N, C-alpha and C positions, 0 to 999 in steps of 0.2 A: 666489287666482285670477289676480291680476295677475302674480305671479311665474311661473305656469305659461304664461301668454300670452307673457311676455317670453322665457322659456326656449325656447318653441316657435318664436317669431320668430327668435331667434338661431340655432337649429338649422336652420331653413329657409334663412337667409342663408348659413350655412356650406355647406350642400348646394348651393345655387344658384351659389356662386362656383366650385365645381368644382375640377378639377385645377390650374387656372392659379394658384391661391393656394398650392399645395403646393410644397415645395422639390423639386428634382430628386432622383431616387433612384439608388442604386447597388446593382445586383443582380449577384452573381457577377462583380464587378469591372467590369461594364459600366454606364456612367453614362447615364441617360435624360435627354438634353438636347434632344429634338426639340421644336420650336416648332409644336405642332399647330395652334393658333389662327391663326398667321401664315402657314400653308401652307408652312412651312419645308421645306427640302430638306437638312436636316442628316443624313439617313439615307444612308449610303453604299450604292451599288448593289452587288449581289452579284457577286462575280467568281469565275472558275473557278480553283481552286488550281493552282499550277504543275505539279504531278505528274499532273494530269488533262488530257485533251484535250477540246476542244469538240466536241459532236456535229455531224455534217454535217447540213445542212438538206436534206430530201428534199421536192421540190415535186411529187411524184407526184400527190397528191390536191388540189392547189391548182387551183381553177377560174379561168381567165382570163376566161371569159364563160359565160353560161348556154347550154346546148345545146338545140337544137330537139328535139322528140320523135323525128323521123326520124334526126337525127344520133346521139341516144342509142341508138336501136335498132341503127343501123349499127355503133356502137362495141361494143355488147354482142354482136352477131353476129360481129364480128371477133375478140372475145376468147374466144368459145367455139369449139373445134375443130369442123370440119364433120362429123366422124364422130359427135360427141356431139349436134350439132343434128339429124342424120338419125335418131339413136336416139330423141331426145326427140320428134320428129315422129311416129315410128312408135308410140311409147308412148301418145301422145294418142289414137290410134285403135285401140289394141290390143284393145279389147273387141268381140268379134263377137256378133251378135244373130240371133235367129230367132223369128218369130212361130209360136206353137203353140196347142194346146188342152189343158186339164187333163182328167182323167178325167170330171169332171162336165160337160164341154162348154164351160166358160168359157174365154175366150182368155187367153193368158199370153205374156209376152215372156221368152224364154230368153236369158240373157246369160252368155257364157263369161267368168267372172272371179269372184274371191272376193267375199264380201259387202261388205267395206269398200271395195273399188274400185268396185263397182257402186253402192253407197250414195252415195259421193262423186260419181261421174260423173252419176248421176241428178239430184242436187241442182244440179250445174253446168248441166245442159242444160234444165231445166224452162222457163225463160223463152224460150229459143230454140225450144222445141217449142210455144210459144204458151200455156203454162200458167202460172198465177200461184200460187206457193207460199203457203199461208196457215198452215201449221204443219208440224212434224216431230217424230218421236220415233224416234231411231236404235235404241234398245233394242228397239222393236217393229217396226222396219223400215217405218215409216209416214211418208209424205208426204201432207199434206192439200193439195189443189190445187183451183183453179177454172179452168175453160176458158172464157175470156171471150166467145168468139163464140157459144157455145150457153148460156153462164151455168151450165154443169154443175159442181156441186160433187162432188168425188170423192176417193177415197183410193187412192194407189199403195202397194201392199204388197209389200215386197221380202223374199223368203225365202232363207235360206242353204242351198244344196244342195252345199256343199263347193267344188269347182272351178267351179261355175256357180251362178247365182242366178236366181230366177224373180220376175218382176214381174207382179202381177195388179191389176185395178182393181175397186174396190168403190164403192158410193155413200157419201154422207157419214155414214151410220149403220152402215157396215160390211157391208151386204148386197151380193150380186153386182149389178153394173151391167148394164144392157141389153147383151147380147153385141155387138151392132152398134156401139153407142157406145163400149164398152170396147175393141173392136178398133180403132176410129178413134183413140182416145187413145193406145193402145199403138203404133200405126203412127207417129203424130206423134213419140212419144218415141224409137222405134227409129231414125227418120231422123236424130236428133241424137246418139244414143249412138254 
């Protein structure tokens, strides 16, 4: 038992002394003689071989100072050609809308645009329309919303009609909402789309 303890103590002592007690190594003709413990600087800096040229330093992306939000916006506007800015501005309002009624008399918002565009735009404008989104299911075309002023819980249901989409309003159980209240919610949404 004493022999095992002595052997274990000797092994721990060897491990704890670490690399400093080992002789320097030679690997592939390179001798390891760096004084790690002493913070030595015996490692030479890398230099560029004579047959290669040093890359030029490009300070394009170096910030001398932090820009204010207005300066950043001005720089971005300057970088984007005005023809593209005008096109982007037109595209943000490219969806035209019309309030109508379905065959059953329930109101609907008719939006000229494919389903994906109408889905995305509807999600973007819900807060601006005064509605709080409480859930969504894109595969079913469903946004669950609450209109805080009247505390109305409703579902906006978007249906794909090819080049246009229809948005109808149902209550939180999926039943048609009071037509007057549905028209009011759709009008709020239409003003923002």
